[in-house]
All heavy atoms as TSV, in Angstrom:
chain	resi	resn	atom	element	x	y	z
A	1	MET	N	N	-16.011	-3.894	44.796
A	1	MET	CA	C	-17.013	-3.269	45.493
A	1	MET	C	C	-16.820	-1.803	45.617
A	1	MET	O	O	-15.679	-1.373	45.720
A	1	MET	CB	C	-17.230	-3.825	46.892
A	1	MET	CG	C	-17.779	-5.225	46.943
A	1	MET	SD	S	-18.207	-5.777	48.648
A	1	MET	CE	C	-16.647	-6.052	49.250
A	2	LYS	N	N	-17.905	-1.070	45.430
A	2	LYS	CA	C	-17.797	0.349	45.603
A	2	LYS	C	C	-17.693	0.825	47.077
A	2	LYS	O	O	-18.516	0.419	47.790
A	2	LYS	CB	C	-19.011	1.075	44.992
A	2	LYS	CG	C	-19.068	0.753	43.475
A	2	LYS	CD	C	-20.281	1.419	42.895
A	2	LYS	CE	C	-20.419	1.085	41.419
A	2	LYS	NZ	N	-21.624	1.590	40.806
A	3	GLY	N	N	-16.539	1.564	47.381
A	3	GLY	CA	C	-16.484	2.020	48.780
A	3	GLY	C	C	-16.092	0.934	49.714
A	3	GLY	O	O	-15.627	-0.173	49.277
A	4	LYS	N	N	-16.106	1.197	50.959
A	4	LYS	CA	C	-15.774	0.224	51.957
A	4	LYS	C	C	-16.934	-0.272	52.741
A	4	LYS	O	O	-16.879	-0.549	53.939
A	4	LYS	CB	C	-14.729	0.893	53.006
A	4	LYS	CG	C	-13.368	1.068	52.443
A	4	LYS	CD	C	-12.662	-0.226	52.478
A	4	LYS	CE	C	-11.208	-0.095	52.135
A	4	LYS	NZ	N	-10.472	-1.274	52.301
A	5	THR	N	N	-18.076	-0.392	52.088
A	5	THR	CA	C	-19.333	-0.835	52.720
A	5	THR	C	C	-19.110	-2.334	53.205
A	5	THR	O	O	-18.788	-3.143	52.381
A	5	THR	CB	C	-20.550	-0.699	51.838
A	5	THR	OG1	O	-20.571	0.539	51.387
A	5	THR	CG2	C	-21.819	-1.177	52.518
A	6	ASN	N	N	-19.241	-2.608	54.467
A	6	ASN	CA	C	-19.259	-3.932	54.967
A	6	ASN	C	C	-20.599	-4.555	54.673
A	6	ASN	O	O	-21.573	-4.217	55.330
A	6	ASN	CB	C	-18.946	-4.046	56.406
A	6	ASN	CG	C	-18.552	-5.434	56.931
A	6	ASN	OD1	O	-18.721	-6.359	56.194
A	6	ASN	ND2	N	-18.199	-5.524	58.157
A	7	LEU	N	N	-20.692	-5.576	53.895
A	7	LEU	CA	C	-21.929	-6.236	53.567
A	7	LEU	C	C	-22.654	-6.761	54.728
A	7	LEU	O	O	-23.861	-6.843	54.841
A	7	LEU	CB	C	-21.769	-7.235	52.427
A	7	LEU	CG	C	-21.287	-6.704	51.089
A	7	LEU	CD1	C	-20.963	-7.889	50.128
A	7	LEU	CD2	C	-22.337	-5.805	50.472
A	8	ARG	N	N	-21.830	-7.284	55.758
A	8	ARG	CA	C	-22.446	-7.924	56.949
A	8	ARG	C	C	-23.180	-6.905	57.725
A	8	ARG	O	O	-23.971	-7.326	58.579
A	8	ARG	CB	C	-21.412	-8.626	57.694
A	8	ARG	CG	C	-20.813	-9.841	56.952
A	8	ARG	CD	C	-19.918	-10.650	57.849
A	8	ARG	NE	N	-19.355	-11.766	57.167
A	8	ARG	CZ	C	-19.930	-12.940	56.910
A	8	ARG	NH1	N	-21.183	-13.119	57.258
A	8	ARG	NH2	N	-19.379	-13.898	56.187
A	9	ASP	N	N	-22.928	-5.674	57.603
A	9	ASP	CA	C	-23.543	-4.626	58.391
A	9	ASP	C	C	-24.970	-4.246	57.810
A	9	ASP	O	O	-25.731	-3.560	58.475
A	9	ASP	CB	C	-22.702	-3.432	58.486
A	9	ASP	CG	C	-21.508	-3.639	59.358
A	9	ASP	OD1	O	-21.475	-4.599	60.074
A	9	ASP	OD2	O	-20.459	-2.931	59.103
A	10	LEU	N	N	-25.241	-4.678	56.601
A	10	LEU	CA	C	-26.492	-4.355	55.865
A	10	LEU	C	C	-27.574	-5.269	56.376
A	10	LEU	O	O	-27.371	-6.396	56.701
A	10	LEU	CB	C	-26.303	-4.429	54.386
A	10	LEU	CG	C	-25.324	-3.449	53.753
A	10	LEU	CD1	C	-25.214	-3.678	52.288
A	10	LEU	CD2	C	-25.671	-1.992	54.011
A	11	SER	N	N	-28.863	-4.760	56.346
A	11	SER	CA	C	-29.979	-5.641	56.639
A	11	SER	C	C	-30.332	-6.517	55.502
A	11	SER	O	O	-29.816	-6.354	54.372
A	11	SER	CB	C	-31.200	-4.744	57.017
A	11	SER	OG	O	-31.672	-4.036	55.754
A	12	ASP	N	N	-31.177	-7.499	55.760
A	12	ASP	CA	C	-31.632	-8.360	54.647
A	12	ASP	C	C	-32.233	-7.649	53.449
A	12	ASP	O	O	-32.068	-7.994	52.384
A	12	ASP	CB	C	-32.606	-9.444	55.236
A	12	ASP	CG	C	-31.906	-10.425	56.068
A	12	ASP	OD1	O	-30.740	-10.482	56.219
A	12	ASP	OD2	O	-32.584	-11.280	56.782
A	13	ALA	N	N	-33.103	-6.652	53.879
A	13	ALA	CA	C	-33.826	-5.948	52.787
A	13	ALA	C	C	-32.747	-5.181	51.903
A	13	ALA	O	O	-32.957	-5.090	50.694
A	13	ALA	CB	C	-34.828	-4.949	53.370
A	14	GLU	N	N	-31.825	-4.567	52.586
A	14	GLU	CA	C	-30.764	-3.879	51.813
A	14	GLU	C	C	-29.934	-4.776	50.937
A	14	GLU	O	O	-29.611	-4.338	49.846
A	14	GLU	CB	C	-29.807	-3.089	52.791
A	14	GLU	CG	C	-30.568	-1.954	53.543
A	14	GLU	CD	C	-29.718	-1.373	54.572
A	14	GLU	OE1	O	-28.953	-2.110	55.319
A	14	GLU	OE2	O	-29.737	-0.159	54.832
A	15	LEU	N	N	-29.662	-5.910	51.501
A	15	LEU	CA	C	-28.850	-6.913	50.698
A	15	LEU	C	C	-29.706	-7.410	49.450
A	15	LEU	O	O	-29.129	-7.543	48.367
A	15	LEU	CB	C	-28.496	-8.058	51.559
A	15	LEU	CG	C	-27.335	-7.853	52.559
A	15	LEU	CD1	C	-27.081	-9.110	53.449
A	15	LEU	CD2	C	-25.974	-7.478	51.783
A	16	GLN	N	N	-30.973	-7.596	49.734
A	16	GLN	CA	C	-31.830	-8.067	48.560
A	16	GLN	C	C	-31.941	-6.963	47.521
A	16	GLN	O	O	-31.891	-7.290	46.293
A	16	GLN	CB	C	-33.215	-8.491	49.082
A	16	GLN	CG	C	-33.202	-9.679	49.933
A	16	GLN	CD	C	-34.476	-10.030	50.634
A	16	GLN	OE1	O	-35.340	-9.201	50.788
A	16	GLN	NE2	N	-34.618	-11.229	51.200
A	17	GLN	N	N	-32.015	-5.751	47.933
A	17	GLN	CA	C	-32.084	-4.624	46.977
A	17	GLN	C	C	-30.791	-4.557	46.176
A	17	GLN	O	O	-30.770	-4.391	44.982
A	17	GLN	CB	C	-32.360	-3.282	47.672
A	17	GLN	CG	C	-32.343	-2.169	46.782
A	17	GLN	CD	C	-33.512	-2.183	45.755
A	17	GLN	OE1	O	-34.476	-2.681	45.952
A	17	GLN	NE2	N	-33.192	-1.515	44.621
A	18	LYS	N	N	-29.632	-4.607	46.956
A	18	LYS	CA	C	-28.330	-4.603	46.280
A	18	LYS	C	C	-28.212	-5.763	45.282
A	18	LYS	O	O	-27.702	-5.596	44.138
A	18	LYS	CB	C	-27.246	-4.657	47.368
A	18	LYS	CG	C	-25.882	-4.113	46.905
A	18	LYS	CD	C	-25.094	-3.871	48.139
A	18	LYS	CE	C	-23.814	-3.265	47.904
A	18	LYS	NZ	N	-23.718	-2.035	47.152
A	19	ALA	N	N	-28.729	-6.915	45.717
A	19	ALA	CA	C	-28.638	-8.112	44.749
A	19	ALA	C	C	-29.478	-7.931	43.557
A	19	ALA	O	O	-28.965	-8.270	42.423
A	19	ALA	CB	C	-29.085	-9.328	45.501
A	20	ARG	N	N	-30.643	-7.302	43.644
A	20	ARG	CA	C	-31.407	-7.050	42.499
A	20	ARG	C	C	-30.717	-6.035	41.560
A	20	ARG	O	O	-30.782	-6.274	40.314
A	20	ARG	CB	C	-32.772	-6.394	42.972
A	20	ARG	CG	C	-33.967	-6.677	42.103
A	20	ARG	CD	C	-35.351	-6.219	42.797
A	20	ARG	NE	N	-35.557	-6.896	44.038
A	20	ARG	CZ	C	-35.613	-6.311	45.252
A	20	ARG	NH1	N	-35.448	-5.003	45.325
A	20	ARG	NH2	N	-35.850	-6.998	46.286
A	21	GLU	N	N	-30.136	-5.014	42.134
A	21	GLU	CA	C	-29.464	-3.937	41.351
A	21	GLU	C	C	-28.245	-4.611	40.577
A	21	GLU	O	O	-28.040	-4.371	39.400
A	21	GLU	CB	C	-29.015	-2.852	42.256
A	21	GLU	CG	C	-30.109	-1.989	42.757
A	21	GLU	CD	C	-29.633	-1.033	43.806
A	21	GLU	OE1	O	-28.410	-0.990	44.156
A	21	GLU	OE2	O	-30.523	-0.240	44.306
A	22	LEU	N	N	-27.562	-5.479	41.298
A	22	LEU	CA	C	-26.384	-6.105	40.617
A	22	LEU	C	C	-26.786	-7.071	39.501
A	22	LEU	O	O	-26.127	-7.261	38.491
A	22	LEU	CB	C	-25.554	-6.863	41.699
A	22	LEU	CG	C	-24.578	-5.941	42.542
A	22	LEU	CD1	C	-24.031	-6.724	43.713
A	22	LEU	CD2	C	-23.555	-5.348	41.675
A	23	GLY	N	N	-27.924	-7.788	39.774
A	23	GLY	CA	C	-28.381	-8.698	38.752
A	23	GLY	C	C	-28.758	-7.893	37.491
A	23	GLY	O	O	-28.468	-8.312	36.376
A	24	GLU	N	N	-29.416	-6.758	37.688
A	24	GLU	CA	C	-29.700	-5.987	36.470
A	24	GLU	C	C	-28.467	-5.407	35.802
A	24	GLU	O	O	-28.371	-5.347	34.582
A	24	GLU	CB	C	-30.670	-4.783	36.963
A	24	GLU	CG	C	-31.989	-5.180	37.371
A	24	GLU	CD	C	-32.839	-4.033	37.901
A	24	GLU	OE1	O	-32.388	-2.873	37.775
A	24	GLU	OE2	O	-33.862	-4.323	38.358
A	25	GLU	N	N	-27.508	-5.042	36.618
A	25	GLU	CA	C	-26.243	-4.542	36.041
A	25	GLU	C	C	-25.545	-5.624	35.260
A	25	GLU	O	O	-24.986	-5.388	34.134
A	25	GLU	CB	C	-25.355	-4.055	37.156
A	25	GLU	CG	C	-24.029	-3.456	36.739
A	25	GLU	CD	C	-23.065	-2.940	37.775
A	25	GLU	OE1	O	-23.447	-2.983	38.936
A	25	GLU	OE2	O	-22.042	-2.596	37.437
A	26	VAL	N	N	-25.410	-6.848	35.812
A	26	VAL	CA	C	-24.806	-7.886	35.028
A	26	VAL	C	C	-25.552	-8.135	33.728
A	26	VAL	O	O	-24.920	-8.360	32.605
A	26	VAL	CB	C	-24.819	-9.216	35.885
A	26	VAL	CG1	C	-24.390	-10.453	35.052
A	26	VAL	CG2	C	-23.881	-9.090	37.081
A	27	PHE	N	N	-26.851	-8.125	33.771
A	27	PHE	CA	C	-27.629	-8.308	32.502
A	27	PHE	C	C	-27.289	-7.243	31.443
A	27	PHE	O	O	-27.071	-7.487	30.331
A	27	PHE	CB	C	-29.121	-8.391	32.822
A	27	PHE	CG	C	-30.036	-8.412	31.553
A	27	PHE	CD1	C	-30.203	-9.621	30.931
A	27	PHE	CD2	C	-30.534	-7.302	31.101
A	27	PHE	CE1	C	-31.026	-9.651	29.771
A	27	PHE	CE2	C	-31.321	-7.360	29.901
A	27	PHE	CZ	C	-31.583	-8.506	29.304
A	28	ASN	N	N	-27.342	-5.998	31.983
A	28	ASN	CA	C	-27.052	-4.898	31.064
A	28	ASN	C	C	-25.636	-4.950	30.524
A	28	ASN	O	O	-25.377	-4.599	29.321
A	28	ASN	CB	C	-27.276	-3.590	31.752
A	28	ASN	CG	C	-28.838	-3.310	32.045
A	28	ASN	OD1	O	-29.644	-3.786	31.304
A	28	ASN	ND2	N	-29.076	-2.596	33.106
A	29	LEU	N	N	-24.667	-5.363	31.367
A	29	LEU	CA	C	-23.318	-5.436	30.879
A	29	LEU	C	C	-23.115	-6.574	29.801
A	29	LEU	O	O	-22.410	-6.363	28.905
A	29	LEU	CB	C	-22.328	-5.676	32.103
A	29	LEU	CG	C	-22.084	-4.490	33.000
A	29	LEU	CD1	C	-21.426	-4.945	34.266
A	29	LEU	CD2	C	-21.306	-3.413	32.267
A	30	TRP	N	N	-23.787	-7.684	30.103
A	30	TRP	CA	C	-23.728	-8.748	29.058
A	30	TRP	C	C	-24.289	-8.303	27.769
A	30	TRP	O	O	-23.746	-8.643	26.643
A	30	TRP	CB	C	-24.501	-10.053	29.504
A	30	TRP	CG	C	-23.615	-10.894	30.355
A	30	TRP	CD1	C	-23.854	-11.204	31.656
A	30	TRP	CD2	C	-22.536	-11.668	29.865
A	30	TRP	NE1	N	-22.921	-12.066	32.074
A	30	TRP	CE2	C	-22.040	-12.387	31.073
A	30	TRP	CE3	C	-21.816	-11.798	28.708
A	30	TRP	CZ2	C	-20.997	-13.289	31.020
A	30	TRP	CZ3	C	-20.723	-12.604	28.682
A	30	TRP	CH2	C	-20.337	-13.368	29.786
A	31	PHE	N	N	-25.381	-7.526	27.835
A	31	PHE	CA	C	-26.008	-6.994	26.636
A	31	PHE	C	C	-25.097	-6.047	25.885
A	31	PHE	O	O	-25.011	-6.092	24.756
A	31	PHE	CB	C	-27.395	-6.290	26.969
A	31	PHE	CG	C	-28.122	-5.791	25.759
A	31	PHE	CD1	C	-28.798	-6.702	25.054
A	31	PHE	CD2	C	-28.083	-4.447	25.441
A	31	PHE	CE1	C	-29.509	-6.243	23.910
A	31	PHE	CE2	C	-28.874	-4.004	24.356
A	31	PHE	CZ	C	-29.577	-4.904	23.582
A	32	GLN	N	N	-24.449	-5.115	26.633
A	32	GLN	CA	C	-23.469	-4.164	26.117
A	32	GLN	C	C	-22.356	-4.902	25.472
A	32	GLN	O	O	-21.785	-4.507	24.435
A	32	GLN	CB	C	-23.002	-3.236	27.141
A	32	GLN	CG	C	-24.009	-2.231	27.587
A	32	GLN	CD	C	-23.509	-1.348	28.799
A	32	GLN	OE1	O	-22.320	-1.413	29.117
A	32	GLN	NE2	N	-24.462	-0.598	29.369
A	33	VAL	N	N	-21.780	-5.865	26.087
A	33	VAL	CA	C	-20.635	-6.688	25.562
A	33	VAL	C	C	-21.068	-7.313	24.230
A	33	VAL	O	O	-20.338	-7.341	23.266
A	33	VAL	CB	C	-20.113	-7.768	26.531
A	33	VAL	CG1	C	-19.238	-8.728	25.844
A	33	VAL	CG2	C	-19.430	-7.080	27.745
A	34	SER	N	N	-22.311	-7.931	24.188
A	34	SER	CA	C	-22.731	-8.623	22.914
A	34	SER	C	C	-22.919	-7.600	21.871
A	34	SER	O	O	-22.755	-7.974	20.743
A	34	SER	CB	C	-24.043	-9.369	23.214
A	34	SER	OG	O	-25.076	-8.424	23.380
A	35	MET	N	N	-23.182	-6.341	22.187
A	35	MET	CA	C	-23.262	-5.360	21.148
A	35	MET	C	C	-22.033	-4.550	20.842
A	35	MET	O	O	-21.987	-3.569	20.172
A	35	MET	CB	C	-24.382	-4.311	21.538
A	35	MET	CG	C	-25.769	-4.906	21.776
A	35	MET	SD	S	-26.574	-5.496	20.246
A	35	MET	CE	C	-26.927	-3.982	19.535
A	36	ALA	N	N	-20.864	-4.973	21.572
A	36	ALA	CA	C	-19.590	-4.337	21.503
A	36	ALA	C	C	-19.667	-2.883	21.928
A	36	ALA	O	O	-19.074	-2.002	21.266
A	36	ALA	CB	C	-19.046	-4.426	20.086
A	37	MET	N	N	-20.472	-2.519	22.927
A	37	MET	CA	C	-20.648	-1.187	23.428
A	37	MET	C	C	-20.102	-1.066	24.831
A	37	MET	O	O	-20.154	0.035	25.431
A	37	MET	CB	C	-22.035	-0.806	23.374
A	37	MET	CG	C	-22.663	-0.733	22.022
A	37	MET	SD	S	-24.492	-0.482	21.957
A	37	MET	CE	C	-24.768	0.698	23.276
A	38	ALA	N	N	-19.577	-2.126	25.441
A	38	ALA	CA	C	-19.148	-2.051	26.854
A	38	ALA	C	C	-17.891	-1.263	26.972
A	38	ALA	O	O	-16.917	-1.414	26.229
A	38	ALA	CB	C	-18.989	-3.417	27.430
A	39	LYS	N	N	-17.881	-0.348	27.982
A	39	LYS	CA	C	-16.710	0.385	28.238
A	39	LYS	C	C	-15.717	-0.333	29.184
A	39	LYS	O	O	-14.510	-0.174	29.088
A	39	LYS	CB	C	-17.106	1.815	28.918
A	39	LYS	CG	C	-17.913	2.643	28.025
A	39	LYS	CD	C	-18.364	3.925	28.862
A	39	LYS	CE	C	-19.272	4.744	27.963
A	39	LYS	NZ	N	-19.861	5.846	28.636
A	40	ASN	N	N	-16.232	-1.161	30.028
A	40	ASN	CA	C	-15.387	-1.886	30.971
A	40	ASN	C	C	-15.899	-3.347	31.093
A	40	ASN	O	O	-16.666	-3.617	31.998
A	40	ASN	CB	C	-15.352	-1.201	32.360
A	40	ASN	CG	C	-14.448	-1.892	33.272
A	40	ASN	OD1	O	-13.670	-2.798	32.907
A	40	ASN	ND2	N	-14.470	-1.455	34.537
A	41	PRO	N	N	-15.550	-4.205	30.139
A	41	PRO	CA	C	-16.153	-5.555	30.222
A	41	PRO	C	C	-15.737	-6.401	31.499
A	41	PRO	O	O	-16.353	-7.287	31.890
A	41	PRO	CB	C	-15.598	-6.217	28.989
A	41	PRO	CG	C	-14.824	-5.207	28.169
A	41	PRO	CD	C	-14.795	-3.996	29.044
A	42	ALA	N	N	-14.637	-5.997	32.113
A	42	ALA	CA	C	-14.098	-6.695	33.283
A	42	ALA	C	C	-15.089	-6.471	34.453
A	42	ALA	O	O	-15.092	-7.213	35.394
A	42	ALA	CB	C	-12.779	-6.178	33.652
A	43	ARG	N	N	-15.968	-5.461	34.384
A	43	ARG	CA	C	-16.899	-5.120	35.472
A	43	ARG	C	C	-17.947	-6.285	35.613
A	43	ARG	O	O	-18.488	-6.443	36.689
A	43	ARG	CB	C	-17.671	-3.879	35.140
A	43	ARG	CG	C	-18.694	-3.441	36.065
A	43	ARG	CD	C	-18.203	-3.147	37.521
A	43	ARG	NE	N	-19.325	-2.920	38.321
A	43	ARG	CZ	C	-19.477	-3.364	39.589
A	43	ARG	NH1	N	-18.539	-4.104	40.087
A	43	ARG	NH2	N	-20.525	-3.114	40.314
A	44	ILE	N	N	-18.087	-7.102	34.498
A	44	ILE	CA	C	-19.055	-8.239	34.681
A	44	ILE	C	C	-18.612	-9.165	35.694
A	44	ILE	O	O	-19.384	-9.548	36.563
A	44	ILE	CB	C	-19.177	-8.923	33.285
A	44	ILE	CG1	C	-19.837	-8.050	32.262
A	44	ILE	CG2	C	-19.973	-10.219	33.457
A	44	ILE	CD1	C	-19.839	-8.591	30.854
A	45	GLY	N	N	-17.355	-9.521	35.689
A	45	GLY	CA	C	-16.805	-10.393	36.675
A	45	GLY	C	C	-16.871	-9.887	38.144
A	45	GLY	O	O	-17.197	-10.512	39.018
A	46	GLN	N	N	-16.597	-8.593	38.173
A	46	GLN	CA	C	-16.644	-7.946	39.489
A	46	GLN	C	C	-18.038	-7.934	40.047
A	46	GLN	O	O	-18.304	-8.186	41.222
A	46	GLN	CB	C	-16.133	-6.454	39.438
A	46	GLN	CG	C	-14.687	-6.323	39.063
A	46	GLN	CD	C	-14.275	-4.902	38.645
A	46	GLN	OE1	O	-15.131	-4.086	38.515
A	46	GLN	NE2	N	-13.070	-4.619	38.485
A	47	ALA	N	N	-19.023	-7.594	39.239
A	47	ALA	CA	C	-20.474	-7.575	39.635
A	47	ALA	C	C	-20.933	-8.936	40.042
A	47	ALA	O	O	-21.721	-9.094	40.993
A	47	ALA	CB	C	-21.268	-6.950	38.549
A	48	ARG	N	N	-20.522	-9.896	39.198
A	48	ARG	CA	C	-20.969	-11.340	39.515
A	48	ARG	C	C	-20.341	-11.843	40.880
A	48	ARG	O	O	-21.076	-12.495	41.606
A	48	ARG	CB	C	-20.470	-12.263	38.426
A	48	ARG	CG	C	-21.316	-12.055	37.156
A	48	ARG	CD	C	-20.903	-12.983	36.038
A	48	ARG	NE	N	-21.257	-14.463	36.480
A	48	ARG	CZ	C	-20.513	-15.426	36.093
A	48	ARG	NH1	N	-19.455	-15.297	35.261
A	48	ARG	NH2	N	-20.880	-16.615	36.443
A	49	ARG	N	N	-19.121	-11.468	41.132
A	49	ARG	CA	C	-18.489	-11.928	42.413
A	49	ARG	C	C	-19.223	-11.240	43.611
A	49	ARG	O	O	-19.500	-11.779	44.618
A	49	ARG	CB	C	-17.033	-11.595	42.397
A	49	ARG	CG	C	-16.276	-12.699	41.683
A	49	ARG	CD	C	-14.737	-12.591	41.853
A	49	ARG	NE	N	-14.267	-11.263	41.310
A	49	ARG	CZ	C	-13.957	-11.114	40.083
A	49	ARG	NH1	N	-14.019	-12.096	39.243
A	49	ARG	NH2	N	-13.411	-9.948	39.691
A	50	GLU	N	N	-19.508	-9.972	43.441
A	50	GLU	CA	C	-20.194	-9.202	44.511
A	50	GLU	C	C	-21.558	-9.750	44.680
A	50	GLU	O	O	-22.024	-9.938	45.900
A	50	GLU	CB	C	-20.265	-7.677	44.185
A	50	GLU	CG	C	-20.741	-6.904	45.297
A	50	GLU	CD	C	-20.685	-5.407	45.045
A	50	GLU	OE1	O	-20.030	-4.918	44.106
A	50	GLU	OE2	O	-21.132	-4.637	45.948
A	51	LEU	N	N	-22.243	-10.052	43.575
A	51	LEU	CA	C	-23.642	-10.697	43.713
A	51	LEU	C	C	-23.528	-12.006	44.497
A	51	LEU	O	O	-24.350	-12.322	45.252
A	51	LEU	CB	C	-24.187	-10.818	42.316
A	51	LEU	CG	C	-25.609	-11.512	42.205
A	51	LEU	CD1	C	-26.586	-10.755	42.986
A	51	LEU	CD2	C	-25.965	-11.618	40.743
A	52	ALA	N	N	-22.528	-12.798	44.172
A	52	ALA	CA	C	-22.355	-14.134	44.864
A	52	ALA	C	C	-22.088	-13.970	46.350
A	52	ALA	O	O	-22.593	-14.720	47.122
A	52	ALA	CB	C	-21.211	-14.865	44.148
A	53	ARG	N	N	-21.284	-12.915	46.700
A	53	ARG	CA	C	-21.054	-12.676	48.100
A	53	ARG	C	C	-22.309	-12.335	48.792
A	53	ARG	O	O	-22.623	-12.726	49.913
A	53	ARG	CB	C	-20.071	-11.477	48.199
A	53	ARG	CG	C	-18.686	-11.883	47.917
A	53	ARG	CD	C	-17.714	-10.634	48.141
A	53	ARG	NE	N	-16.387	-10.922	47.567
A	53	ARG	CZ	C	-15.895	-10.371	46.478
A	53	ARG	NH1	N	-16.610	-9.425	45.884
A	53	ARG	NH2	N	-14.700	-10.649	46.045
A	54	ILE	N	N	-23.153	-11.511	48.164
A	54	ILE	CA	C	-24.432	-11.121	48.828
A	54	ILE	C	C	-25.406	-12.204	48.956
A	54	ILE	O	O	-26.019	-12.500	49.946
A	54	ILE	CB	C	-25.191	-9.982	48.006
A	54	ILE	CG1	C	-24.210	-8.714	48.202
A	54	ILE	CG2	C	-26.523	-9.770	48.423
A	54	ILE	CD1	C	-24.696	-7.582	47.154
A	55	GLN	N	N	-25.448	-13.094	47.900
A	55	GLN	CA	C	-26.286	-14.286	47.968
A	55	GLN	C	C	-25.783	-15.237	48.995
A	55	GLN	O	O	-26.637	-15.881	49.689
A	55	GLN	CB	C	-26.350	-14.958	46.589
A	55	GLN	CG	C	-27.112	-14.171	45.606
A	55	GLN	CD	C	-27.003	-14.704	44.210
A	55	GLN	OE1	O	-26.075	-15.482	43.866
A	55	GLN	NE2	N	-28.009	-14.353	43.341
A	56	THR	N	N	-24.530	-15.374	49.163
A	56	THR	CA	C	-24.008	-16.230	50.268
A	56	THR	C	C	-24.413	-15.707	51.631
A	56	THR	O	O	-24.806	-16.469	52.493
A	56	THR	CB	C	-22.474	-16.318	50.156
A	56	THR	OG1	O	-22.079	-16.818	48.762
A	56	THR	CG2	C	-21.819	-17.128	51.285
A	57	LEU	N	N	-24.296	-14.354	51.765
A	57	LEU	CA	C	-24.697	-13.784	53.121
A	57	LEU	C	C	-26.103	-14.013	53.360
A	57	LEU	O	O	-26.499	-14.447	54.518
A	57	LEU	CB	C	-24.364	-12.313	53.134
A	57	LEU	CG	C	-22.926	-11.980	53.378
A	57	LEU	CD1	C	-22.823	-10.390	53.172
A	57	LEU	CD2	C	-22.478	-12.381	54.750
A	58	LEU	N	N	-27.018	-13.873	52.404
A	58	LEU	CA	C	-28.384	-14.005	52.633
A	58	LEU	C	C	-28.740	-15.576	52.889
A	58	LEU	O	O	-29.559	-15.842	53.754
A	58	LEU	CB	C	-29.162	-13.692	51.373
A	58	LEU	CG	C	-29.266	-12.161	51.089
A	58	LEU	CD1	C	-29.863	-11.832	49.795
A	58	LEU	CD2	C	-30.094	-11.425	52.183
A	59	ARG	N	N	-28.016	-16.444	52.268
A	59	ARG	CA	C	-28.172	-17.908	52.500
A	59	ARG	C	C	-27.755	-18.263	53.921
A	59	ARG	O	O	-28.362	-18.962	54.684
A	59	ARG	CB	C	-27.454	-18.709	51.459
A	59	ARG	CG	C	-27.676	-20.194	51.560
A	59	ARG	CD	C	-29.065	-20.573	51.259
A	59	ARG	NE	N	-29.062	-22.026	51.385
A	59	ARG	CZ	C	-30.267	-22.680	51.698
A	59	ARG	NH1	N	-31.331	-22.034	51.875
A	59	ARG	NH2	N	-30.286	-23.996	51.689
A	60	GLU	N	N	-26.579	-17.643	54.328
A	60	GLU	CA	C	-26.123	-17.942	55.677
A	60	GLU	C	C	-27.087	-17.478	56.773
A	60	GLU	O	O	-27.333	-18.179	57.666
A	60	GLU	CB	C	-24.786	-17.226	55.926
A	60	GLU	CG	C	-23.548	-17.759	55.272
A	60	GLU	CD	C	-22.337	-17.031	55.511
A	60	GLU	OE1	O	-22.382	-15.823	56.048
A	60	GLU	OE2	O	-21.183	-17.497	55.112
A	61	ARG	N	N	-27.682	-16.314	56.516
A	61	ARG	CA	C	-28.647	-15.755	57.472
A	61	ARG	C	C	-29.904	-16.644	57.490
A	61	ARG	O	O	-30.523	-16.851	58.487
A	61	ARG	CB	C	-29.023	-14.363	57.081
A	61	ARG	CG	C	-27.915	-13.435	57.352
A	61	ARG	CD	C	-28.229	-11.968	57.007
A	61	ARG	NE	N	-27.113	-11.115	57.208
A	61	ARG	CZ	C	-27.111	-9.824	57.025
A	61	ARG	NH1	N	-28.250	-9.230	56.618
A	61	ARG	NH2	N	-26.035	-9.071	57.245
A	62	THR	N	N	-30.340	-17.137	56.244
A	62	THR	CA	C	-31.458	-18.060	56.190
A	62	THR	C	C	-31.207	-19.320	56.985
A	62	THR	O	O	-32.202	-19.805	57.731
A	62	THR	CB	C	-31.815	-18.428	54.756
A	62	THR	OG1	O	-32.063	-17.198	54.078
A	62	THR	CG2	C	-33.050	-19.308	54.626
A	63	LEU	N	N	-30.084	-19.862	56.875
A	63	LEU	CA	C	-29.792	-21.145	57.596
A	63	LEU	C	C	-29.365	-20.879	58.995
A	63	LEU	O	O	-29.178	-21.870	59.827
A	63	LEU	CB	C	-28.616	-21.858	56.873
A	63	LEU	CG	C	-28.932	-22.308	55.480
A	63	LEU	CD1	C	-27.715	-22.919	54.786
A	63	LEU	CD2	C	-30.131	-23.275	55.470
A	64	GLY	N	N	-29.144	-19.655	59.472
A	64	GLY	CA	C	-28.756	-19.314	60.804
A	64	GLY	C	C	-27.305	-19.565	61.097
A	64	GLY	O	O	-26.897	-19.842	62.180
A	65	LEU	N	N	-26.463	-19.499	60.060
A	65	LEU	CA	C	-25.022	-19.758	60.214
A	65	LEU	C	C	-24.324	-18.404	60.456
A	65	LEU	O	O	-24.777	-17.345	60.000
A	65	LEU	CB	C	-24.443	-20.348	58.912
A	65	LEU	CG	C	-25.015	-21.700	58.508
A	65	LEU	CD1	C	-24.426	-22.093	57.195
A	65	LEU	CD2	C	-24.765	-22.793	59.605
A	66	ARG	N	N	-23.227	-18.436	61.199
A	66	ARG	CA	C	-22.422	-17.323	61.522
A	66	ARG	C	C	-21.034	-17.559	61.121
A	66	ARG	O	O	-20.517	-18.595	61.398
A	66	ARG	CB	C	-22.498	-16.825	62.983
A	66	ARG	CG	C	-23.832	-16.393	63.365
A	66	ARG	CD	C	-24.045	-14.955	62.840
A	66	ARG	NE	N	-25.414	-14.521	63.234
A	66	ARG	CZ	C	-26.115	-13.836	62.503
A	66	ARG	NH1	N	-25.665	-13.329	61.279
A	66	ARG	NH2	N	-27.376	-13.416	62.795
A	67	ARG	N	N	-20.425	-16.564	60.481
A	67	ARG	CA	C	-18.963	-16.746	60.120
A	67	ARG	C	C	-18.209	-15.546	60.822
A	67	ARG	O	O	-18.709	-14.427	60.904
A	67	ARG	CB	C	-18.747	-16.690	58.673
A	67	ARG	CG	C	-19.362	-17.942	57.919
A	67	ARG	CD	C	-19.150	-17.778	56.505
A	67	ARG	NE	N	-18.094	-18.565	56.064
A	67	ARG	CZ	C	-17.483	-18.520	54.844
A	67	ARG	NH1	N	-17.828	-17.574	54.026
A	67	ARG	NH2	N	-16.592	-19.335	54.578
A	68	GLY	N	N	-16.972	-15.795	61.044
A	68	GLY	CA	C	-16.075	-14.779	61.582
A	68	GLY	C	C	-16.201	-14.553	62.936
A	68	GLY	O	O	-16.474	-14.172	63.908
């Protein structure tokens, strides 16, 4: 993740926007890897994990669950 932003402190709208951006980034990275143009192919895994974290938080909030 970039910086020390705590995802739990973000609003639902901010998390959804971040998820949208990460989804686009993953798509673009996959495209770059397929064209052998990627500068950092390991970023795909990082972006996918961050996207999963955000989706998990959104799901927890939808179900009304609290962790920590």
